[in-house]
N, C-alpha and C positions, 0 to 999 in steps of 0.2 A: 117300154112303156108298161107300167104296173100301176094298180090302184095305190094310192098313197099307204094304205095301211099296210101294203106288202113291200114297201120299199125298205131297203136295208141301209145302213151306212156306207156300205160298200157301193150300193147304186148311186147315191148321192155323190160319193167321190168320185166314181166313174164319170158322172155327167158334167160335174165341174171340172174335172181334168181334161177331158176330151173337147167339149163344146166351148166352155167359157177359157180354161186356161190356155187351150191351144191357141186360141186367137190373142190372148194377152202376150203369150210368148212370141207369137209371129211379130207383133208390133215390137216388142222389147228388141228382136234381133233385126228385123228388117229397117227398123228406123235409123239405123247405124249406116245402111248401105243405101238406101233410097236418096235420089239426087235432091238438092235445094228445090224447094217448090213441088216436090213430088207428092204422091198420093197413096195412102193405104187404105183400102176398103175392105171392113169386116162384114160378116154376114150373120144377122139375127132371124127373126122370123115371126109370122103372124101370131104363133101361140102365146106370145107374151100379151097380145091383146085380146084374141078371140080363144078363150080357154075350151080345152078340149078334155075329155075323159082320159084320165090316165096320163096327162100332160104336165104335171106339176114340175117334173124336172126340167122339160123344155121350157116353161114359163120361166123358170128360175135362170136358167143359163142363158136364153135368149135375152131376156131383161138385164141380165149383168152385162152382156156384150153390147148392147145398145148403150148402156149407161157408160161402161168403160170409153167407148169410141167417143162420146161427147167430152168426156173430162180429159182423156189422154190428148186430144186435140189441143188443148190448152198448155199441155206440159211439153209437148215434143218439140225439139228445136230444127232449126233448118227450115222454117217455114213449110214443113212438111203437112199436109192436110190428112187428117184421119176422119172418116166417116162411116157410116153403117148403112146397109140395104137391109130392111125387113120385108120379107116377101111373104106372100100368102101361099098356100100350096100350089103347086103349078097344075093347071089345068091336064097337061099331059101326064102327070102322076096319079090322076084321081082313080085310075082303075086299080092301082096298087095301093094307094093310102086314102082313098075317099072314106072308107068305113070310120077312119079315125076322125075325119074332118067333116062330120055331118054338120050342116049349117054355116060352114064357112066357104065364102064365096072363092072359087079358085081363079088364078090368073094365068095368062100365056106366059111362057118362058120370055117370048121376046119383049114383053113387057118389062120384066125384071132386068133384062139385058140392057135395055134402052137407059135405065136407072143406073146402072153401072158405068155405062159409056159418059153420062152426063155428070155424074160424079168424079169420075177419072179427069174428064177432059174440062170440067166446070172449075169454079172457083170456090165452092162451099166448102166449110170446114167446122167439124163438131157437130154435124147433123146426122140424124137417123132419117133417111129417106123411106118411106112406107109404100110399098107396092101391093096394096089390098084391092 
């Protein structure tokens, strides 16, 4: 996390490579092995909607993951469902990360876990489920 004036090209490449391309590559690889009618769930986050100081790279990559999940769901074969969970910061993490998430309402981990279960066991496809 850095102020935007201090971000380097290397910082941008690192953020995109780790958060965004990591999940894109996961879909590219796993879609070949997931059973017909299976499910792939990606993870974005609140920072794309609830902006925080020094969070511009998080906003970029989380927004990219959410958009990719929606679009990839229409391209993948074998009726594989692709969705995305975008969660707020976890209540259980506020001791460590609270200073960065001032004004952002935390959620309990169990609430996000239920969203994952609903996506995996449900029928939705190409959706971003927000847990804010």
